[in-house]
C-alpha positions as CSV (number, residue, x, y, z in Angstrom):
1,M,58.4,-30.8,-129.0
2,K,59.2,-29.1,-125.6
3,Q,62.2,-27.2,-126.1
4,A,63.0,-25.5,-122.9
5,M,61.0,-24.5,-119.7
6,I,61.6,-22.5,-116.5
7,A,59.6,-22.9,-113.5
8,V,60.3,-20.2,-111.0
9,S,58.4,-20.5,-107.5
10,L,58.7,-18.4,-104.3
11,V,56.9,-19.0,-101.2
12,A,57.2,-16.7,-98.0
13,V,55.2,-18.3,-94.9
14,F,54.5,-15.8,-92.4
15,G,54.8,-17.5,-88.9
16,A,51.8,-16.6,-86.5
17,A,54.2,-15.7,-83.4
18,Q,57.0,-14.4,-85.6
19,A,55.1,-11.7,-87.4
20,Q,57.8,-8.9,-87.0
21,S,61.1,-10.6,-87.2
22,S,61.2,-14.1,-88.9
23,V,60.2,-15.4,-92.5
24,D,60.4,-19.2,-93.6
25,Q,61.2,-19.0,-97.2
26,T,61.8,-21.4,-100.1
27,L,62.7,-21.1,-103.9
28,S,63.0,-23.5,-106.5
29,I,63.8,-23.5,-110.3
30,V,63.5,-26.4,-112.6
31,S,64.5,-26.5,-116.2
32,E,64.4,-29.1,-119.0
33,N,67.5,-27.2,-120.9
34,G,69.8,-26.0,-118.2
35,V,69.2,-22.9,-116.3
36,N,71.1,-19.4,-115.4
37,R,70.1,-18.3,-112.0
38,T,70.7,-15.6,-109.4
39,T,68.9,-15.6,-106.2
40,T,68.8,-13.0,-103.4
41,S,67.1,-13.0,-100.1
42,G,66.8,-9.7,-97.9
43,T,65.4,-8.9,-94.4
44,N,62.1,-8.3,-93.3
45,G,60.8,-11.2,-95.4
46,Q,62.0,-9.6,-98.7
47,L,63.0,-12.3,-101.4
48,A,63.7,-12.1,-105.3
49,D,64.8,-14.3,-107.8
50,Q,65.4,-14.5,-111.6
51,A,66.2,-17.1,-114.0
52,S,66.9,-17.5,-117.5
53,T,67.8,-20.2,-120.3
54,S,68.2,-20.2,-124.2
55,G,69.3,-22.5,-126.9
56,I,68.5,-24.0,-130.3
57,D,65.5,-26.0,-130.8
58,F,65.3,-29.2,-133.4
59,L,64.5,-26.9,-136.0
60,G,67.7,-25.0,-135.6
61,Q,66.0,-22.0,-134.3
62,A,66.9,-19.9,-131.4
63,F,64.9,-19.7,-128.3
64,Q,65.3,-17.9,-124.9
65,T,63.1,-17.5,-121.9
66,G,63.5,-15.5,-118.5
67,A,61.7,-14.7,-115.4
68,T,61.8,-12.5,-112.4
69,V,60.0,-13.1,-109.1
70,K,59.9,-11.0,-105.9
71,S,58.0,-11.0,-102.7
72,S,57.9,-9.3,-99.5
73,S,56.1,-9.7,-96.2
74,G,55.5,-7.9,-93.0
75,A,53.1,-7.1,-90.3
76,G,49.8,-6.3,-91.9
77,A,51.4,-6.2,-95.5
78,L,52.0,-8.6,-98.3
79,T,53.3,-7.9,-101.9
80,A,54.0,-10.4,-104.5
81,A,55.1,-9.9,-108.1
82,T,56.0,-12.0,-111.2
83,L,57.4,-10.9,-114.5
84,A,58.5,-13.1,-117.6
85,S,59.2,-13.3,-121.2
86,F,60.1,-16.0,-124.1
87,S,61.2,-16.0,-127.8
88,G,61.0,-18.8,-130.3
89,A,59.8,-22.2,-128.8
90,G,61.0,-21.4,-125.3
91,S,58.1,-21.8,-122.4
92,V,58.2,-20.2,-118.9
93,Q,56.5,-20.4,-115.9
94,A,56.9,-18.2,-112.6
95,S,54.8,-17.9,-109.4
96,S,55.1,-16.1,-106.0
97,A,53.1,-16.7,-102.8
98,V,53.1,-15.1,-99.4
99,N,51.0,-16.3,-96.5
100,Q,50.6,-14.6,-92.9
101,Y,48.8,-15.9,-90.2
102,D,48.2,-14.9,-86.5
103,N,45.3,-15.3,-83.9
104,L,43.7,-12.2,-82.5
105,T,41.5,-11.4,-79.5
106,L,39.2,-8.5,-78.8
107,H,38.7,-7.7,-75.3
108,T,35.6,-5.7,-74.2
109,G,35.3,-6.5,-70.4
110,N,32.6,-8.9,-71.0
111,D,34.2,-12.1,-72.4
112,G,31.8,-14.3,-74.4
113,E,29.6,-11.7,-75.6
114,A,28.7,-11.6,-79.4
115,L,30.5,-9.0,-81.6
116,T,30.1,-7.9,-85.0
117,V,33.3,-6.4,-86.1
118,R,33.7,-4.1,-89.0
119,Y,37.3,-4.1,-90.8
120,S,38.9,-3.2,-93.9
121,F,41.8,-4.4,-96.2
122,A,43.3,-3.1,-99.3
123,V,44.4,-4.9,-102.4
124,T,46.2,-3.5,-105.5
125,G,47.0,-5.9,-108.3
126,A,47.7,-5.4,-112.3
127,T,48.4,-7.8,-114.9
128,Q,49.8,-7.8,-118.4
129,L,50.0,-10.2,-121.3
130,A,51.5,-9.3,-124.6
131,L,52.6,-11.0,-127.7
132,D,55.4,-9.3,-130.0
133,K,54.8,-12.0,-132.9
134,F,51.2,-13.6,-133.3
135,S,50.3,-17.0,-134.8
136,M,47.0,-18.5,-136.1
137,E,47.7,-21.8,-134.3
138,S,44.9,-22.6,-131.8
139,G,45.5,-23.0,-128.0
140,V,46.2,-20.9,-125.1
141,A,49.6,-18.7,-125.4
142,G,49.9,-17.9,-121.7
143,F,48.1,-16.4,-118.7
144,S,48.8,-14.2,-116.0
145,A,46.9,-14.6,-112.6
146,W,46.6,-13.1,-109.1
147,T,44.6,-13.9,-106.1
148,A,44.1,-12.3,-102.6
149,V,42.7,-14.3,-99.5
150,Q,41.8,-12.5,-96.4
151,Q,40.2,-14.3,-93.5
152,F,39.2,-13.1,-90.0
153,G,36.5,-14.8,-88.0
154,S,33.5,-15.8,-89.8
155,A,34.6,-13.7,-92.9
156,V,36.6,-15.2,-96.0
157,S,37.3,-12.7,-98.9
158,V,38.9,-14.0,-102.0
159,I,39.7,-11.1,-104.8
160,G,41.9,-12.0,-107.9
161,A,41.9,-12.4,-111.6
162,T,43.1,-14.5,-114.4
163,T,43.8,-13.4,-117.8
164,Q,44.4,-16.0,-120.7
165,M,45.8,-15.0,-124.3
166,A,45.5,-16.8,-127.4
167,Y,48.3,-17.0,-130.0
168,D,46.3,-14.5,-132.1
169,G,46.7,-12.1,-129.5
170,S,42.9,-12.5,-128.3
171,S,42.5,-12.7,-124.7
172,Y,39.8,-12.7,-121.9
173,T,39.5,-12.2,-118.2
174,D,37.7,-14.4,-115.3
175,L,37.2,-12.2,-112.2
176,V,37.0,-13.7,-108.7
177,G,34.6,-12.4,-106.0
178,D,34.1,-8.6,-105.8
179,T,36.9,-7.8,-108.2
180,P,35.9,-5.0,-110.9
181,S,39.0,-5.7,-113.0
182,A,42.4,-7.5,-113.6
183,S,44.2,-4.2,-112.6
184,L,42.9,-2.4,-109.5
185,S,43.6,-0.4,-106.4
186,R,40.8,-0.7,-104.0
187,I,39.8,-0.6,-100.3
188,Y,37.3,-3.5,-99.2
189,T,35.1,-3.1,-96.0
190,V,33.7,-6.4,-94.4
191,E,32.0,-7.4,-91.3
192,T,32.7,-10.5,-89.3
193,L,31.1,-12.2,-86.0
194,L,33.0,-13.3,-83.3
195,H,33.1,-13.6,-79.6
196,A,35.0,-11.2,-76.9
197,G,37.9,-13.0,-75.4
198,E,38.0,-15.9,-77.7
199,A,41.4,-16.2,-79.9
200,T,40.2,-15.7,-83.7
201,F,42.0,-17.0,-86.5
202,F,43.5,-14.4,-88.9
203,S,45.3,-14.8,-92.6
204,M,46.3,-13.0,-95.4
205,S,47.6,-14.8,-98.4
206,L,48.7,-13.5,-101.9
207,Y,49.5,-15.2,-105.0
208,S,51.0,-14.2,-108.5
209,A,51.6,-16.4,-111.4
210,T,52.2,-16.3,-115.0
211,A,53.0,-18.8,-118.0
212,L,53.9,-18.2,-121.4
213,N,54.1,-20.2,-124.7
214,T,52.4,-23.1,-123.1
215,Y,52.3,-25.1,-126.3
216,Y,55.9,-24.2,-127.2
217,L,55.2,-22.8,-130.5
218,D,58.1,-21.8,-132.6
219,G,58.4,-18.1,-134.4
220,T,56.5,-16.2,-131.7
221,S,57.5,-14.2,-128.8
222,G,56.0,-12.3,-125.8
223,R,56.1,-11.3,-122.1
224,G,53.5,-11.1,-119.3
225,G,53.1,-11.0,-115.4
226,S,52.3,-8.4,-112.9
227,L,54.1,-5.0,-113.9
228,L,53.1,-3.4,-110.6
229,N,53.5,-5.4,-107.3
230,Q,50.4,-6.8,-106.3
231,S,49.7,-6.3,-102.6
232,L,47.4,-7.1,-99.8
233,Y,47.4,-4.8,-96.8
234,W,45.4,-4.9,-93.5
235,G,43.1,-1.7,-93.2
236,G,42.5,-2.0,-89.5
237,I,39.2,-2.2,-87.4
238,S,36.8,0.9,-87.7
239,S,34.2,-0.3,-85.1
240,V,32.8,-3.3,-82.9
241,T,29.2,-3.7,-81.7
242,R,27.1,-6.0,-79.9
243,A,24.1,-7.7,-81.0
244,D,21.7,-4.9,-80.3
245,G,23.8,-2.4,-82.3
246,T,25.4,-0.6,-79.6
247,A,28.8,0.3,-80.1
248,V,31.4,-1.1,-77.5
249,S,35.1,0.1,-76.8
250,F,37.7,-2.5,-77.3
251,T,41.4,-3.3,-77.6
252,V,43.1,-6.1,-79.7
253,S,45.8,-8.3,-78.6
254,S,47.6,-10.9,-81.1
255,D,50.0,-14.1,-80.7
256,S,52.6,-12.1,-82.7
257,G,52.1,-9.0,-80.5
258,V,51.1,-6.8,-83.8
259,D,48.5,-4.2,-83.1
260,Y,45.6,-5.0,-85.7
261,A,43.2,-2.3,-84.5
262,R,45.2,0.1,-86.8
263,S,45.7,0.2,-90.5
264,F,48.6,-0.8,-92.3
265,I,47.6,0.9,-96.0
266,P,50.0,3.2,-97.0
267,V,49.2,6.7,-97.5
268,V,50.3,6.5,-101.0
269,P,48.9,3.7,-103.4
270,A,51.1,0.7,-103.3
271,V,53.1,1.0,-106.6
272,P,56.7,0.1,-106.7
273,E,59.3,3.2,-107.5
274,P,59.4,4.0,-111.1
275,S,63.0,3.0,-111.1
276,S,62.0,-0.6,-110.0
277,V,59.3,-0.9,-112.7
278,L,61.7,0.3,-115.3
279,L,64.5,-2.2,-114.1
280,M,62.1,-5.1,-114.4
281,L,61.1,-4.0,-117.9
282,A,64.4,-3.3,-119.0
283,G,65.8,-6.9,-118.0
284,V,62.8,-8.6,-119.8
285,A,63.1,-6.4,-122.8
286,A,66.9,-7.2,-123.0
287,L,66.4,-11.0,-122.9
288,A,63.7,-10.8,-125.6
289,G,65.9,-8.6,-127.9
290,V,68.9,-11.1,-127.4
291,A,66.4,-13.8,-128.5
292,R,65.3,-11.8,-131.5
293,R,68.7,-10.9,-132.7
294,R,69.4,-14.8,-132.2
295,V,66.6,-16.0,-134.1
296,S,67.1,-13.3,-137.0
297,G,71.0,-14.6,-137.2
298,A,69.6,-18.5,-137.3
299,A,67.2,-18.0,-140.2
């Protein structure tokens, strides 16, 4: 029987003509058993949400769930993170998505000529799943997933991973595209074809999600999500060549006014400050600890 579920979703839509100033964002939380929730929204496309719920299941056992979702967007840079925990028959889901759109035009002084553009982007991502109590019941205990999508001209790159965990603690990971592992920090170099003087669609999207105790089993507990911020950064344009391979000088303009010729990849790899990670982990650990104490007291 389903006892409690939290679904936390966060979406930030990065407007093409508003890349430096405005982000449209929506949040929603749905629970079958009531929810305690706090919501904060900051500047520069920063958004955070958290929720928790607790109660007694039909067997008289205590259950508790908690989730934290974070997201941020800025010119050429996106981050998204989810973190969740459960104890008892509680089930929890959390997701975060950020999208950036723009139109870029390369100028070479010879409009219409075919160009090969070499550019780069960086992805940092990390997932983790863990059960504190195992069960021999069959079925998927939970999953943690992230996906990064980058499109410019004729090139579309999809990077990501989904890790699933069974109730006995075993797990496996599906990798998308040229993704070496579920946790990575890597720069990708891509070539795309376009024409000088023509506006070319540009987008970056980042998605993070986790779901725990999908079968609502009693007597188990665990945690999962992205413990480090999953991030997607535009790395700039390194070269532009004609069809015959000769290099050509160029400038770049965009609807938003952002200079995409340059890189937005941080000098230091994109990881949150240690204090931020510790605060997130401490919050989830506290929720799990309270739930375990309640279960012990009800047994």
